[in-house]
N, C-alpha and C positions, 0 to 999 in steps of 0.2 A: 703473317700478324691475322689477317681474318679468316684464316682458314682456323688459326689457335682458340681465337675467339671461338668460330661457327662448334670448334670440337668440346670446348669448353663446356664438361654440363651447368645447367643451372640450377641452381640451390633450391630445394624441394621446398616449398613451404610446409612450417609447424602446421599441425593440428590441436588446434585449443579447444578442450571435452569439454561443451556447454556444463555450466555450475551442476545443474540440475542431476545432471548424469553424475558429476559426482559426490552431493548429496546422498543419491539414494545408494549408489555402492558402499560411502561411507556407513550407512544406519540399517543394512542389511546385518551384519555380521550382529547389529542389535535389535534387531527384530525378531533375529533366530535364536539368538540368547533370551529375551524378556517374555516374549509368546510363552511356551512351555513352564515359567516363573509364573507367571501369574494364574495361568493355567493348576500348574500344582496350586497355587495357593488357596483358587477357589475352590478347588476339588477339597485341599484338607479343611477350606470353613466349612462346606457343606460334609462331609467326614464325619467332623466334629456336631453339626449342628444335628445330625443322624443321631449321631452316640446320649447329645442329652436328648432328644424328643424319646429315643427310646428310652434311656432310665424313668424318665418324666413318666410314660406310656407303664412302664412297668410299676413303677411306685406306685399310684393307681389303682394299677389292675389288682396288686398285692392290699392296699388299703380296702379296697372294693370288697376282696375277699375274705379278709379279716373283720370288715367290719359285717357282712356275711355268716361269716364262722359266730361271732359272736352274737349275734338276732337266733342263728340258729339254738346255740348251746342257750340260749334266755328262754327260748321258746319249751325245749324240751327240759329244761329244771321246770317251768310252767308245770308244764302234761304233767311231770311226776308229781309235783306237792297236787295238785287238782286229782291224780292217779289214787295216791294216799292216802287224800284226804274222803275221797270218793271210798277206797276198800274201807277207811276204820268208820266212816259212817255206817256202811253195810255192814260192820263188822259190829258196832255201838249195837244196832235197832236187833239183829240176831242174839244176840245177847240177853236182848232188853225182852223180847221173842219168851227166847227160854228164862228167864227171871218170872215173867208173868206165871211161865206153867210148873214152875218150881215154887212159886207164891200160893196157887190152888195146892199143891201136894201136901205142901208143910201146913199149910191152913186146915185140911183135915185131920193130920195127925193131932196138932196141936186142940184142936178141940177136943178130941179124942184123950186126951193131956199121954200118946204117945211118943215120948221121950226116944224111946230105944230106936223107933223107926227111922226119925231125925237121924241119928245117929250113924246109922247104919247109911243115908243120902247121902252122908257130909264124908263119909271114909271114900266110899264110891267116887263121889266127886275129885276128892283130890287125887286118887290114881290116875287120872289124866296131868302130865308132867307142867302142861299151864296154870292151873290153879295150887295156888299156896297155901290159900287158908279158906277155910269158911264157920262162921258162926251164928246162931241162934240168940238173939238179947232180947228182954222181957223190955215194953215199955218205960223202965226205971235206967235200964241200962244193966241191968245181972248178965252176966253167958249163959245161956240154958244149956244149948250144946255146941260143941265148937272141934274141929279136926285138932287141931293144937290144944293138947291138955292143958300147958300151961293159963289157959283163959276162962278154964272152967272154971262157974263159980262165981267168977271176978264181976268189979267192973270193965266197961268196952274199955277194950287197949287204946292207949292214948294215941297212938299212931290211925285209929278211924274217929274223923269229927262226931260228935255227939249231934249236930246238927242230923246223923242218915238216921235216928231215932224219930223223928219230924216227915224226914220224905214222902210223902204223901202218896209217890206212885214212882212204879219201875225208873230206875236212871241207871248210869255208866257214866264216869267219872273218872277223872286221871290219879292214878294215887302214887306211892313215892315210890321213886326206883323204877319208873317208866312204867309202872303198871297199870292195869284198871282196876276201881272199883267197883262191882253191882252190887245196889242197896234195893232187899226186896223188902216194900211193908207187907205186913200179914196182915189182914183185915176180919174180925169177927162180924157178927152181925149187927152187932151196935157199936164197938170197939173196935182197936187195936190189938192185939194179940201181941204181936211180938217185931224184930227185924232183922230178918236176914243180909249178912255182909259178906260177901265173895271176892277177894283179892285172887287176879287171873292175869297172867301177861299174852300179848295179843300175839297171833302165830307170825314171825319172824320171814 
């Protein structure tokens, strides 16, 4: 009996794992799943932020470029206006100088009562395609010489202001249909002999 009792293997004690080990083994799968999920969420948020920031930056650059373009166009338009005004001033000054020279030529022929010579001047002038009309009126407004025969020996045409007959110096002003009007007073020694009116178009 003793031998049987001695030969009976003793029952091995059951090992109980500590609670902490069980908790770690239970959380391991959760940690393995949750960590990549959070990383993905953070990366997604970062990507969204980057796209939003890029869109805002691009919009800001586009607005800046549009502002610069508008400023450039405004500056270019201002330069063009100033250039055209300068050209017009130089053109007016040049025509005024021409009018002064013309006044001296017409004055000599009027003193000599040589209206035929003045008529030849006017016919030559209107050969220039930019010049539409040249006429000479006496102080009362009667047309003495005209490149357009319809106005000859008639009162000053209605499209020419009566004030042109009192203009004291050579002037250039705007006329109808975008034309220019050159008014040239012809002065004698003691009185006004007449007025030359020339309508023309500026070179385009």
